[in-house]
FISEVO-20109 format. One record per atom (N, C-alpha, C, CB): residue in three letters; x, y negated, z. Coordinates in steps of 0.001 Angstrom, whole numbers, plus 524288, in hexadecimal, padded with zeros to 5 digits. Glycine has a CB too. Layout:
residuo=Ala&u=X&v=Y&w=Z .
...
! end
This chain:
residuo=Met&u=112FA&v=360D6&w=76FED .
residuo=Met&u=116E7&v=35C20&w=770A1 .
residuo=Met&u=1140F&v=35714&w=76FA3 .
residuo=Met&u=11BE5&v=35C76&w=76C9D .
residuo=Glu&u=114CD&v=353BC&w=7734F .
residuo=Glu&u=11206&v=34E6E&w=7730C .
residuo=Glu&u=114CA&v=34AED&w=76F35 .
residuo=Glu&u=111DB&v=34B9D&w=7789D .
residuo=Val&u=1119A&v=347F5&w=76C22 .
residuo=Val&u=113A7&v=34441&w=7688A .
residuo=Val&u=114E8&v=33F08&w=76ADA .
residuo=Val&u=1100F&v=34399&w=76458 .
residuo=Pro&u=119DC&v=33DB9&w=76A46 .
residuo=Pro&u=11B84&v=33893&w=76D10 .
residuo=Pro&u=117CD&v=3340A&w=76B8C .
residuo=Pro&u=12185&v=336EF&w=76B7F .
residuo=Gln&u=1175A&v=3306A&w=76F0C .
residuo=Gln&u=11460&v=32BA7&w=76E32 .
residuo=Gln&u=11558&v=328ED&w=7693F .
residuo=Gln&u=11556&v=3281A&w=77249 .
residuo=Asn&u=11A67&v=3282C&w=7683D .
residuo=Asn&u=11C1E&v=3252B&w=76347 .
residuo=Asn&u=11A18&v=327B9&w=75E5C .
residuo=Asn&u=12247&v=324D5&w=762DE .
residuo=Ile&u=11A40&v=32CC3&w=75E60 .
residuo=Ile&u=11862&v=32FB6&w=759FE .
residuo=Ile&u=1126A&v=32FC3&w=7599D .
residuo=Ile&u=11A6B&v=33527&w=75A52 .
residuo=Gln&u=10FD0&v=3300F&w=75E48 .
residuo=Gln&u=109DC&v=32F74&w=75DB4 .
residuo=Gln&u=10890&v=32A44&w=75BD8 .
residuo=Gln&u=106E5&v=33060&w=762DE .
residuo=His&u=10B71&v=325B6&w=75D45 .
residuo=His&u=10A2C&v=320E8&w=75B32 .
residuo=His&u=10AFA&v=320B5&w=7553A .
residuo=His&u=10D3C&v=31CE9&w=75DDD .
residuo=Gln&u=10F77&v=322F6&w=7532E .
residuo=Gln&u=11080&v=3230F&w=74DF2 .
residuo=Gln&u=10BEE&v=3267B&w=74AD2 .
residuo=Gln&u=1162F&v=32552&w=74D41 .
residuo=Leu&u=10AAE&v=32A6D&w=74CE9 .
residuo=Leu&u=10627&v=32DB6&w=74AF2 .
residuo=Leu&u=1016A&v=32ACF&w=74A74 .
residuo=Leu&u=1050D&v=33234&w=74E61 .
residuo=Ser&u=10016&v=327ED&w=74E8B .
residuo=Ser&u=0FB51&v=32449&w=74E2A .
residuo=Ser&u=0FBD9&v=3205B&w=74A22 .
residuo=Ser&u=0FA4A&v=32171&w=75337 .
residuo=Gln&u=10038&v=31DC9&w=749AB .
residuo=Gln&u=100BD&v=319DD&w=7459F .
residuo=Gln&u=10077&v=31C34&w=7401A .
residuo=Gln&u=105D2&v=316F7&w=74654 .
residuo=Phe&u=1026B&v=32143&w=73FBA .
residuo=Phe&u=1027C&v=323A5&w=73AB8 .
residuo=Phe&u=0FD09&v=32526&w=73902 .
residuo=Phe&u=105FD&v=32846&w=73AC0 .
residuo=Gln&u=0FA1D&v=326EF&w=73C9A .
residuo=Gln&u=0F449&v=32829&w=73B94 .
residuo=Gln&u=0F198&v=3233A&w=73A2D .
residuo=Gln&u=0F16C&v=32AB6&w=74089 .
residuo=Gln&u=0F271&v=31EB8&w=73D01 .
residuo=Gln&u=0EFC1&v=319E9&w=73B1C .
residuo=Gln&u=0F122&v=31872&w=735E3 .
residuo=Gln&u=0F0D0&v=3157C&w=73E70 .
residuo=Leu&u=0F605&v=318F3&w=7345D .
residuo=Leu&u=0F7ED&v=3179D&w=72F26 .
residuo=Leu&u=0F541&v=31B80&w=72AF3 .
residuo=Leu&u=0FE50&v=31807&w=72F07 .
residuo=Gln&u=0F453&v=32033&w=72C92 .
residuo=Gln&u=0F1DC&v=323FF&w=7291D .
residuo=Gln&u=0ECAD&v=32250&w=7282B .
residuo=Gln&u=0F1DB&v=32964&w=72B37 .
residuo=Gln&u=0EA2C&v=3206F&w=72C5C .
residuo=Gln&u=0E43D&v=31EDC&w=72C0E .
residuo=Gln&u=0E417&v=319DD&w=7284E .
residuo=Gln&u=0E19A&v=31D5B&w=7324C .
residuo=Gln&u=0E79D&v=31624&w=728C2 .
residuo=Gln&u=0E7E5&v=3119D&w=725EF .
residuo=Gln&u=0E902&v=312F7&w=71F81 .
residuo=Gln&u=0EC5E&v=30E1C&w=7289E .
residuo=Ala&u=0EC3C&v=31734&w=71EF9 .
residuo=Ala&u=0ED90&v=3191A&w=719A9 .
residuo=Ala&u=0E863&v=31B47&w=71749 .
residuo=Ala&u=0F22C&v=31D94&w=719D3 .
residuo=Gln&u=0E598&v=31DEF&w=71A17 .
residuo=Gln&u=0E0C9&v=3209D&w=7187B .
residuo=Gln&u=0DCB5&v=31C3E&w=71731 .
residuo=Gln&u=0DEB2&v=3248E&w=71D06 .
residuo=Ala&u=0DC49&v=31848&w=71A1A .
residuo=Ala&u=0D8A4&v=31436&w=7195A .
residuo=Ala&u=0D9AF&v=310EF&w=71482 .
residuo=Ala&u=0D894&v=310EE&w=71DF6 .
residuo=Ile&u=0DEDD&v=31039&w=713AF .
residuo=Ile&u=0E090&v=30D75&w=70F32 .
residuo=Ile&u=0DFD5&v=310F0&w=70A3E .
residuo=Ile&u=0E64C&v=30BBF&w=70FE7 .
residuo=Ser&u=0E0A0&v=315D4&w=70A9A .
residuo=Ser&u=0DF55&v=3192B&w=70665 .
residuo=Ser&u=0D988&v=31912&w=70521 .
residuo=Ser&u=0E10B&v=31E84&w=7079A .
residuo=Met&u=0D5CC&v=318C2&w=708C6 .
residuo=Met&u=0D09D&v=318C8&w=707C1 .
residuo=Met&u=0CF7E&v=312BD&w=704B0 .
residuo=Met&u=0CD57&v=319DC&w=70D82 .
residuo=Gln&u=0D191&v=30F51&w=706D5 .
residuo=Gln&u=0D0BF&v=309DD&w=70477 .
residuo=Gln&u=0D25A&v=309F3&w=6FEB8 .
residuo=Gln&u=0D41F&v=30574&w=70784 .
residuo=Lys&u=0D754&v=30C79&w=6FDA4 .
residuo=Lys&u=0D926&v=30CC3&w=6F89E .
residuo=Lys&u=0D50A&v=30FE6&w=6F4A6 .
residuo=Lys&u=0DE95&v=30F63&w=6F8F0 .
residuo=Gln&u=0D362&v=31432&w=6F6D9 .
residuo=Gln&u=0CF98&v=3172F&w=6F3CF .
residuo=Gln&u=0CAE4&v=3142C&w=6F27B .
residuo=Gln&u=0CE07&v=31BE5&w=6F699 .
residuo=Thr&u=0C89F&v=31114&w=6F682 .
residuo=Thr&u=0C400&v=30DEB&w=6F5C2 .
residuo=Thr&u=0C4E0&v=30997&w=6F15D .
residuo=Thr&u=0C27D&v=30B56&w=6FB1A .
residuo=Val&u=0C958&v=30740&w=6F22B .
residuo=Val&u=0CAB4&v=302D2&w=6EDFF .
residuo=Val&u=0CB36&v=30516&w=6E852 .
residuo=Val&u=0D05C&v=2FFEB&w=6EF7E .
residuo=Glu&u=0CD6C&v=3094C&w=6E82E .
residuo=Glu&u=0CE67&v=30C11&w=6E357 .
residuo=Glu&u=0C906&v=30D87&w=6E0A6 .
residuo=Glu&u=0D1D0&v=31121&w=6E47B .
residuo=Met&u=0C591&v=30F77&w=6E3C6 .
residuo=Met&u=0C019&v=310E5&w=6E2CD .
residuo=Met&u=0BD8A&v=30C18&w=6E0DB .
residuo=Met&u=0BD44&v=31316&w=6E7C3 .
residuo=Gln&u=0BDF0&v=307D8&w=6E337 .
residuo=Gln&u=0BB69&v=302C6&w=6E1C9 .
residuo=Gln&u=0BD45&v=300C1&w=6DCE4 .
residuo=Gln&u=0BC3C&v=2FEBE&w=6E5C9 .
residuo=Ile&u=0C2DA&v=3017C&w=6DBFF .
residuo=Ile&u=0C511&v=2FFE7&w=6D707 .
residuo=Ile&u=0C2BF&v=302C2&w=6D2E9 .
residuo=Ile&u=0CAAB&v=30089&w=6D6D4 .
residuo=Gln&u=0C298&v=3080F&w=6D340 .
residuo=Gln&u=0C044&v=30B51&w=6CED4 .
residuo=Gln&u=0BA9C&v=30A6C&w=6CDBE .
residuo=Gln&u=0C0E3&v=31101&w=6CFF6 .
residuo=Glu&u=0B77A&v=3095D&w=6D1D6 .
residuo=Glu&u=0B21C&v=307C9&w=6D0EE .
residuo=Glu&u=0B17D&v=3026C&w=6CE03 .
residuo=Glu&u=0AF5B&v=30789&w=6D624 .
residuo=Thr&u=0B49F&v=2FF35&w=6CFF0 .
residuo=Thr&u=0B3D4&v=2F9BD&w=6CD4A .
residuo=Thr&u=0B639&v=2F9AE&w=6C7F6 .
residuo=Thr&u=0B669&v=2F517&w=6D0A0 .
residuo=Gln&u=0B9DD&v=2FCD2&w=6C725 .
residuo=Gln&u=0BC36&v=2FD61&w=6C178 .
residuo=Gln&u=0B825&v=2FFEA&w=6BE51 .
residuo=Gln&u=0C1A1&v=300E0&w=6C12C .
residuo=Lys&u=0B599&v=303EF&w=6C044 .
residuo=Lys&u=0B13A&v=3069A&w=6BCC2 .
residuo=Lys&u=0AD81&v=302BC&w=6BBA4 .
residuo=Lys&u=0AE4A&v=30B6E&w=6BF60 .
residuo=Ala&u=0AB6D&v=2FF69&w=6BF33 .
residuo=Ala&u=0A79A&v=2FB90&w=6BE2D .
residuo=Ala&u=0A968&v=2F805&w=6B9C0 .
residuo=Ala&u=0A675&v=2F87F&w=6C30D .
residuo=Leu&u=0AE5C&v=2F65F&w=6BA6B .
residuo=Leu&u=0B020&v=2F30C&w=6B690 .
residuo=Leu&u=0B02F&v=2F585&w=6B11B .
residuo=Leu&u=0B538&v=2F13A&w=6B802 .
residuo=Asp&u=0B1BE&v=2FA42&w=6B0E5 .
residuo=Asp&u=0B227&v=2FDC5&w=6AB89 .
residuo=Asp&u=0AC17&v=2FE04&w=6A998 .
residuo=Asp&u=0B4D7&v=30499&w=6ACBA .
residuo=Glu&u=0A875&v=2FEE1&w=6ACE8 .
residuo=Glu&u=0A34D&v=2FF11&w=6AAE5 .
residuo=Glu&u=0A138&v=2F9DC&w=6A924 .
residuo=Glu&u=09FE3&v=30142&w=6AEC3 .
residuo=Leu&u=0A2E4&v=2F5CB&w=6AC13 .
residuo=Leu&u=0A171&v=2F091&w=6AA41 .
residuo=Leu&u=0A3B6&v=2EF1E&w=6A52F .
residuo=Leu&u=0A2F3&v=2ECAB&w=6AE0A .
residuo=Lys&u=0A83A&v=2F0C1&w=6A40C .
residuo=Lys&u=0AAF0&v=2EFA1&w=69EF3 .
residuo=Lys&u=0A7F0&v=2F287&w=69AEF .
residuo=Lys&u=0B0FA&v=2F154&w=69EE5 .
residuo=Lys&u=0A5DC&v=2F6F8&w=69B47 .
residuo=Lys&u=0A304&v=2FA0E&w=69782 .
residuo=Lys&u=09D8B&v=2F77F&w=69627 .
residuo=Lys&u=0A24B&v=2FFB0&w=699B5 .
residuo=Ala&u=09B80&v=2F45F&w=69A57 .
residuo=Ala&u=09662&v=2F245&w=699B4 .
residuo=Ala&u=0965A&v=2EDC3&w=6954B .
residuo=Ala&u=09474&v=2F025&w=69F28 .
residuo=Asp&u=092D5&v=2ED10&w=692FC .
residuo=Asp&u=091C0&v=2E889&w=68EFD .
residuo=Asp&u=091DD&v=2E39B&w=691B7 .
residuo=Asp&u=08C4C&v=2E900&w=68C1E .
residuo=Asp&u=09438&v=2DFAE&w=68F6B .
residuo=Asp&u=09489&v=2DA56&w=691A1 .
residuo=Asp&u=08F07&v=2D80D&w=693AD .
residuo=Asp&u=096D0&v=2D6A0&w=68D48 .
residuo=Glu&u=08B08&v=2D9EA&w=69146 .
residuo=Glu&u=085E9&v=2D814&w=692BE .
residuo=Glu&u=082CC&v=2DBE2&w=69642 .
residuo=Glu&u=082E4&v=2D6FB&w=68DE9 .
residuo=Ala&u=085CA&v=2DFB4&w=6981C .
residuo=Ala&u=08339&v=2E369&w=69BA3 .
residuo=Ala&u=081E1&v=2E09A&w=6A0B5 .
residuo=Ala&u=086C6&v=2E846&w=69CB9 .
residuo=Val&u=07D98&v=2E2E5&w=6A343 .
residuo=Val&u=07BE9&v=2E0BF&w=6A813 .
residuo=Val&u=07F1F&v=2E414&w=6ACB9 .
residuo=Val&u=07557&v=2E134&w=6A87C .
residuo=Val&u=08177&v=2E109&w=6AFE7 .
residuo=Val&u=08504&v=2E38F&w=6B3E1 .
residuo=Val&u=08304&v=2E1D6&w=6B904 .
residuo=Val&u=08B12&v=2E204&w=6B335 .
residuo=Tyr&u=0835D&v=2E581&w=6BC7E .
residuo=Tyr&u=081C5&v=2E520&w=6C23D .
residuo=Tyr&u=085FD&v=2E638&w=6C5AA .
residuo=Tyr&u=07D74&v=2E8C0&w=6C3A0 .
residuo=Lys&u=08618&v=2E3C8&w=6CA63 .
residuo=Lys&u=089AC&v=2E52F&w=6CE21 .
residuo=Lys&u=0870B&v=2E683&w=6D385 .
residuo=Lys&u=08D84&v=2E0EB&w=6CE99 .
residuo=Ser&u=08900&v=2E9FF&w=6D626 .
residuo=Ser&u=086A6&v=2EB35&w=6DB31 .
residuo=Ser&u=087F3&v=2E768&w=6DF48 .
residuo=Ser&u=08835&v=2F05C&w=6DCF1 .
residuo=Ala&u=083C9&v=2E578&w=6E219 .
residuo=Ala&u=084A5&v=2E1F6&w=6E5FC .
residuo=Ala&u=0819E&v=2E375&w=6EAFC .
residuo=Ala&u=08349&v=2DCC4&w=6E418 .
residuo=Gly&u=083ED&v=2E711&w=6EDB4 .
residuo=Gly&u=081B9&v=2E970&w=6F25B .
residuo=Gly&u=07DF0&v=2ED91&w=6F02F .
residuo=Gly&u=07EE2&v=2E535&w=6F627 .
residuo=Asn&u=078C9&v=2ECB3&w=6F16B .
residuo=Asn&u=0746A&v=2F0A5&w=6EFBA .
residuo=Asn&u=071AE&v=2EF08&w=6EAD7 .
residuo=Asn&u=07020&v=2F143&w=6F412 .
residuo=Ile&u=073CF&v=2EB10&w=6E7E4 .
residuo=Ile&u=070FE&v=2E8D3&w=6E308 .
residuo=Ile&u=0751E&v=2E8E6&w=6DF1C .
residuo=Ile&u=06E86&v=2E2E1&w=6E3BC .
residuo=Leu&u=07332&v=2E86D&w=6DA19 .
residuo=Leu&u=0766B&v=2E7C6&w=6D5C2 .
residuo=Leu&u=074BC&v=2E1FD&w=6D3A1 .
residuo=Leu&u=0759E&v=2ECA5&w=6D180 .
residuo=Val&u=0791C&v=2DF76&w=6D22C .
residuo=Val&u=078E1&v=2D9CE&w=6D091 .
residuo=Val&u=07AFD&v=2D916&w=6CAD3 .
residuo=Val&u=07C47&v=2D648&w=6D490 .
residuo=Lys&u=0779E&v=2D718&w=6C7A0 .
residuo=Lys&u=0795D&v=2D632&w=6C21E .
residuo=Lys&u=07E12&v=2D1F7&w=6C247 .
residuo=Lys&u=07451&v=2D410&w=6BE6E .
residuo=Val&u=081DD&v=2D3BB&w=6BF40 .
residuo=Val&u=0869D&v=2D047&w=6BF58 .
residuo=Val&u=0885E&v=2CFC3&w=6B9A5 .
residuo=Val&u=08B4F&v=2D2AA&w=6C305 .
residuo=Asn&u=08BC0&v=2CBD8&w=6B8C5 .
residuo=Asn&u=08DE6&v=2CA76&w=6B3E9 .
residuo=Asn&u=092BD&v=2CE3F&w=6B2EA .
residuo=Asn&u=08F73&v=2C471&w=6B3E5 .
residuo=Lys&u=0924E&v=2D0E9&w=6ADF8 .
residuo=Lys&u=096D2&v=2D541&w=6AD74 .
residuo=Lys&u=09C58&v=2D2C7&w=6ADE9 .
residuo=Lys&u=09681&v=2D854&w=6A7AB .
residuo=Val&u=09D4E&v=2CE14&w=6ABC5 .
residuo=Val&u=0A284&v=2CBD7&w=6AC8F .
residuo=Val&u=0A3BD&v=2CAE9&w=6B21B .
residuo=Val&u=0A311&v=2C6E6&w=6A9B2 .
residuo=Asp&u=0A028&v=2C870&w=6B553 .
residuo=Asp&u=0A159&v=2C7B8&w=6BAAF .
residuo=Asp&u=0A254&v=2CC9D&w=6BDA6 .
residuo=Asp&u=09D44&v=2C4EC&w=6BD18 .
residuo=Ile&u=09F7C&v=2D0CA&w=6BCF5 .
residuo=Ile&u=0A067&v=2D572&w=6BFD6 .
residuo=Ile&u=0A55C&v=2D807&w=6BE61 .
residuo=Ile&u=09C1F&v=2D906&w=6BF2B .
residuo=Asn&u=0A690&v=2D7AD&w=6B909 .
residuo=Asn&u=0AB7F&v=2D9BE&w=6B740 .
residuo=Asn&u=0B03E&v=2D70A&w=6B9C2 .
residuo=Asn&u=0ABC8&v=2D945&w=6B16D .
residuo=Thr&u=0B004&v=2D20A&w=6BA1E .
residuo=Thr&u=0B414&v=2CF26&w=6BD0F .
residuo=Thr&u=0B463&v=2D0E3&w=6C2B1 .
residuo=Thr&u=0B306&v=2C94B&w=6BCDF .
residuo=Glu&u=0AFF6&v=2D12B&w=6C50B .
residuo=Glu&u=0AFA8&v=2D2EA&w=6CA54 .
residuo=Glu&u=0B22A&v=2D7E2&w=6CB6A .
residuo=Glu&u=0AA7D&v=2D340&w=6CBDE .
residuo=Leu&u=0B088&v=2DB91&w=6C864 .
residuo=Leu&u=0B2E8&v=2E0E2&w=6C8DB .
residuo=Leu&u=0B8AB&v=2E146&w=6C7A7 .
residuo=Leu&u=0B027&v=2E484&w=6C556 .
residuo=Glu&u=0BA9D&v=2DDBC&w=6C3DA .
residuo=Glu&u=0C027&v=2DE02&w=6C2A4 .
residuo=Glu&u=0C388&v=2DBD1&w=6C777 .
residuo=Glu&u=0C146&v=2DAC0&w=6BD66 .
residuo=Asp&u=0C0EB&v=2D7A5&w=6C9CA .
residuo=Asp&u=0C320&v=2D52E&w=6CE86 .
residuo=Asp&u=0C313&v=2D98F&w=6D356 .
residuo=Asp&u=0BF8C&v=2CFCA&w=6D009 .
residuo=Lys&u=0BEE7&v=2DC0D&w=6D35A .
residuo=Lys&u=0BECA&v=2E096&w=6D7E6 .
residuo=Lys&u=0C2E2&v=2E487&w=6D730 .
residuo=Lys&u=0B95C&v=2E3CD&w=6D808 .
residuo=Val&u=0C389&v=2E5F0&w=6D219 .
residuo=Val&u=0C7E5&v=2EA1D&w=6D0EE .
residuo=Val&u=0CCFD&v=2E7F8&w=6D294 .
residuo=Val&u=0C845&v=2EBAF&w=6CACF .
residuo=Glu&u=0CE43&v=2E2BC&w=6D0EF .
residuo=Glu&u=0D301&v=2E07E&w=6D252 .
residuo=Glu&u=0D3DD&v=2E072&w=6D806 .
residuo=Glu&u=0D356&v=2DB64&w=6D048 .
residuo=Thr&u=0CFB7&v=2DECB&w=6DB23 .
residuo=Thr&u=0D090&v=2DDD3&w=6E0B2 .
residuo=Thr&u=0D14C&v=2E3A7&w=6E32B .
residuo=Thr&u=0CB74&v=2DA6C&w=6E35C .
residuo=Leu&u=0CE46&v=2E781&w=6E11F .
residuo=Leu&u=0CF09&v=2ECDE&w=6E334 .
residuo=Leu&u=0D444&v=2EE89&w=6E203 .
residuo=Leu&u=0CB2C&v=2F0C6&w=6E108 .
residuo=Gln&u=0D67E&v=2EDEC&w=6DD8A .
residuo=Gln&u=0DB7F&v=2EFE2&w=6DBD0 .
residuo=Gln&u=0DFA5&v=2ED12&w=6DFD1 .
residuo=Gln&u=0DC8B&v=2EE74&w=6D55A .
residuo=Leu&u=0DF46&v=2E866&w=6E0C5 .
residuo=Leu&u=0E2EA&v=2E5A2&w=6E48D .
residuo=Leu&u=0E28C&v=2E878&w=6E9A7 .
residuo=Leu&u=0E179&v=2DF8E&w=6E556 .
residuo=Arg&u=0DDB1&v=2E976&w=6EB6E .
residuo=Arg&u=0DCDA&v=2EC5C&w=6F078 .
residuo=Arg&u=0DF2B&v=2F1A3&w=6F05C .
residuo=Arg&u=0D71A&v=2ECE0&w=6F1BA .
residuo=Glu&u=0DF40&v=2F3F5&w=6EC83 .
residuo=Glu&u=0E0E2&v=2F93E&w=6EBF5 .
residuo=Glu&u=0E718&v=2F8D9&w=6EC22 .
residuo=Glu&u=0DE8F&v=2FBE6&w=6E68F .
residuo=Lys&u=0E970&v=2F578&w=6E9B2 .
residuo=Lys&u=0EF3C&v=2F472&w=6EA82 .
residuo=Lys&u=0F112&v=2F384&w=6EFAC .
residuo=Lys&u=0F0DB&v=2F020&w=6E7A9 .
residuo=Thr&u=0EDFF&v=2F06A&w=6F2B2 .
residuo=Thr&u=0EED9&v=2EF30&w=6F7FC .
residuo=Thr&u=0EEA7&v=2F460&w=6FB3B .
residuo=Thr&u=0EAC0&v=2EB1E&w=6F9DA .
residuo=Ile&u=0EA63&v=2F784&w=6FA70 .
residuo=Ile&u=0E9C7&v=2FC10&w=6FD6D .
residuo=Ile&u=0EE5B&v=30028&w=6FC0A .
residuo=Ile&u=0E431&v=2FE5A&w=6FC66 .
residuo=Lys&u=0EF88&v=30070&w=6F754 .
residuo=Lys&u=0F3B1&v=303B1&w=6F606 .
residuo=Lys&u=0F8DA&v=30284&w=6F8C2 .
residuo=Lys&u=0F45E&v=3037A&w=6F091 .
residuo=Arg&u=0F9F5&v=2FD47&w=6F929 .
residuo=Arg&u=0FED9&v=2FBCC&w=6FBA9 .
residuo=Arg&u=0FE4D&v=2FD03&w=701A1 .
residuo=Arg&u=10025&v=2F5BE&w=6FA9F .
residuo=Gln&u=0F9FB&v=2FC38&w=70413 .
residuo=Gln&u=0F936&v=2FD93&w=7093A .
residuo=Gln&u=0FA13&v=3035D&w=70A54 .
residuo=Gln&u=0F415&v=2FC00&w=70AB9 .
residuo=Glu&u=0F7A1&v=3068C&w=706C0 .
residuo=Glu&u=0F79F&v=30C54&w=70721 .
residuo=Glu&u=0FD7F&v=30E2A&w=70654 .
residuo=Glu&u=0F3A6&v=30EF4&w=702B6 .
residuo=Glu&u=100C6&v=30B74&w=702FD .
residuo=Glu&u=10685&v=30CD8&w=70254 .
residuo=Glu&u=10948&v=30C23&w=70768 .
residuo=Glu&u=10947&v=30965&w=6FE07 .
residuo=Arg&u=108A3&v=3079F&w=70993 .
residuo=Arg&u=10AF3&v=305DF&w=70E8A .
residuo=Arg&u=10996&v=309B4&w=712D1 .
residuo=Arg&u=1090C&v=30050&w=71003 .
residuo=Ile&u=1049C&v=30AB9&w=71349 .
residuo=Ile&u=102DB&v=30E13&w=71794 .
residuo=Ile&u=10525&v=313D3&w=71692 .
residuo=Ile&u=0FC70&v=30E13&w=717E9 .
residuo=Met&u=1055D&v=31581&w=71214 .
residuo=Met&u=10753&v=31AAF&w=710EC .
residuo=Met&u=10CFC&v=31ADB&w=7126E .
residuo=Met&u=10694&v=31C1E&w=70B21 .
residuo=Gly&u=11030&v=31702&w=7110E .
residuo=Gly&u=11569&v=31686&w=71207 .
residuo=Gly&u=116B0&v=316A5&w=7183D .
residuo=Gly&u=11738&v=31187&w=70F68 .
residuo=Lys&u=11345&v=31362&w=71AC8 .
residuo=Lys&u=113BB&v=313A9&w=72087 .
residuo=Lys&u=11272&v=31913&w=722C7 .
residuo=Lys&u=11024&v=30FA2&w=72300 .
residuo=Leu&u=10E65&v=31B8A&w=720AE .
residuo=Leu&u=10D36&v=320E0&w=72221 .
residuo=Leu&u=111CD&v=32439&w=72150 .
residuo=Leu&u=108AE&v=322F1&w=71F27 .
residuo=Gln&u=1142D&v=3242D&w=71D35 .
residuo=Gln&u=11886&v=3279D&w=71C41 .
residuo=Gln&u=11D5D&v=326CE&w=7200F .
residuo=Gln&u=11A36&v=326D9&w=716A7 .
residuo=Glu&u=11E27&v=321BB&w=72113 .
residuo=Glu&u=12272&v=31FFF&w=724A9 .
residuo=Glu&u=120FB&v=32231&w=72A28 .
residuo=Glu&u=12313&v=31985&w=724C1 .
residuo=Met&u=11BE6&v=32151&w=72BD2 .
residuo=Met&u=11A65&v=32352&w=730EA .
residuo=Met&u=11A93&v=328FA&w=731A2 .
residuo=Met&u=1155B&v=321B4&w=73219 .
residuo=Gln&u=118FE&v=32BB5&w=72D8C .
residuo=Gln&u=11930&v=33176&w=72DAD .
residuo=Gln&u=11E9C&v=3334C&w=72E5A .
residuo=Gln&u=116E9&v=333D3&w=728C9 .
residuo=Ala&u=12232&v=3311C&w=72B34 .
residuo=Ala&u=127A6&v=332AA&w=72BF5 .
residuo=Ala&u=129BC&v=33181&w=731A6 .
residuo=Ala&u=12B11&v=32FC7&w=727E1 .
residuo=Ser&u=128A3&v=32CB4&w=73374 .
residuo=Ser&u=12A34&v=32B19&w=738C1 .
residuo=Ser&u=127BF&v=32EC7&w=73C7E .
residuo=Ser&u=1289C&v=32562&w=73A05 .
residuo=Leu&u=12323&v=32FD5&w=73C0D .
residuo=Leu&u=12024&v=333D0&w=74020 .
residuo=Leu&u=122C8&v=338B7&w=73FB5 .
residuo=Leu&u=119C8&v=334D8&w=73EE9 .
residuo=Gln&u=123E0&v=33ACE&w=73B87 .
residuo=Gln&u=12607&v=34014&w=73AB9 .
residuo=Gln&u=12B69&v=34016&w=73D8C .
residuo=Gln&u=12691&v=34184&w=73481 .
residuo=Asp&u=12E60&v=33C2F&w=73C98 .
residuo=Asp&u=13413&v=33BD9&w=73F56 .
residuo=Asp&u=132F4&v=33BC7&w=74538 .
residuo=Asp&u=137A7&v=3363D&w=73D9A .
residuo=Ala&u=12F59&v=33886&w=746C4 .
residuo=Ala&u=12EA8&v=33772&w=74CAC .
residuo=Ala&u=12C62&v=33CD8&w=74F5C .
residuo=Ala&u=12A4D&v=33230&w=74DA7 .
residuo=Met&u=1291E&v=33F90&w=74BF1 .
residuo=Met&u=12747&v=3442C&w=74E14 .
residuo=Met&u=12B54&v=348DE&w=74E88 .
residuo=Met&u=122DC&v=345AB&w=74AF9 .
residuo=Gln&u=12F17&v=348F1&w=74A3C .
residuo=Gln&u=13338&v=34C90&w=74A9B .
residuo=Gln&u=136D7&v=34B59&w=74ECA .
residuo=Gln&u=135EF&v=34CE6&w=745DB .
residuo=Gly&u=137B6&v=3460C&w=74F8E .
residuo=Gly&u=13B82&v=34456&w=753DA .
residuo=Gly&u=13943&v=345D5&w=75929 .
residuo=Gly&u=13C92&v=33E1B&w=753B2 .
residuo=Ala&u=134A3&v=345CA&w=759AB .
residuo=Ala&u=131D4&v=34751&w=75E89 .
residuo=Ala&u=130D8&v=34D15&w=75F0E .
residuo=Ala&u=12CB3&v=34492&w=75ED3 .
residuo=Gly&u=132FC&v=3501F&w=75AD8 .
residuo=Gly&u=1322D&v=3558A&w=75BC2 .
residuo=Gly&u=12C67&v=3579C&w=75A1F .
residuo=Gly&u=1333B&v=35684&w=76194 .
residuo=Leu&u=1294F&v=3548E&w=757B6 .
residuo=Leu&u=12451&v=3562D&w=755D1 .
residuo=Leu&u=12529&v=35768&w=7503A .
residuo=Leu&u=12005&v=35206&w=756A4 .
residuo=Thr&u=1239B&v=35C5E&w=74EDA .
residuo=Thr&u=12502&v=35E5D&w=749A2 .
residuo=Thr&u=1203D&v=35EB9&w=745DD .
residuo=Thr&u=1278A&v=363CF&w=74A33 .
residuo=Gln&u=11B96&v=35D59&w=7483B .
residuo=Gln&u=116EA&v=35D98&w=7447E .
residuo=Gln&u=11736&v=359A7&w=740A3 .
residuo=Gln&u=111C3&v=35D04&w=74730 .
residuo=Gly&u=115D4&v=35B53&w=73BCC .
residuo=Gly&u=115A3&v=35778&w=73755 .
residuo=Gly&u=11120&v=353F6&w=737BB .
residuo=Gly&u=11566&v=35A32&w=73217 .
residuo=Met&u=111E6&v=34FEB&w=73441 .
residuo=Met&u=10D31&v=34C70&w=73340 .
residuo=Met&u=10BA7&v=34CCD&w=72DFB .
residuo=Met&u=10E25&v=346CB&w=7347A .
residuo=Gly&u=10650&v=34D1D&w=72CD0 .
residuo=Gly&u=1040E&v=34D3A&w=72785 .
residuo=Gly&u=10296&v=347B7&w=725EA .
residuo=Gly&u=0FF2F&v=350E4&w=72744 .
residuo=Asn&u=101F4&v=34721&w=72106 .
residuo=Asn&u=10061&v=34235&w=71EEC .
residuo=Asn&u=0FA67&v=34189&w=71F7A .
residuo=Asn&u=10219&v=341C6&w=71932 .
! end
């Protein structure tokens, strides 16, 4: 049985939205990992003596930095990453909601067209 054009179009849109959801999920994982790594660096920095020599990676070299300055820089980085994480989570929630709506709509359209095969997530 041939799938009607309107259902084919909806399926195509559904697949594109699934790809967007997957890309956002990957972005979220990347940001979460960056937050963890930066937080680890901050934790280690706090353990170091105030007079400790601290270096930061700048490309392929290490540069000596002031502990207070790098601490502020890392705290700012964590704050920025956490804001990015919140934005990504909101995007993910919106897309997941749209996916659920589209899936229900597609299932109704397919049943209405006499197509009984189910759709997986």
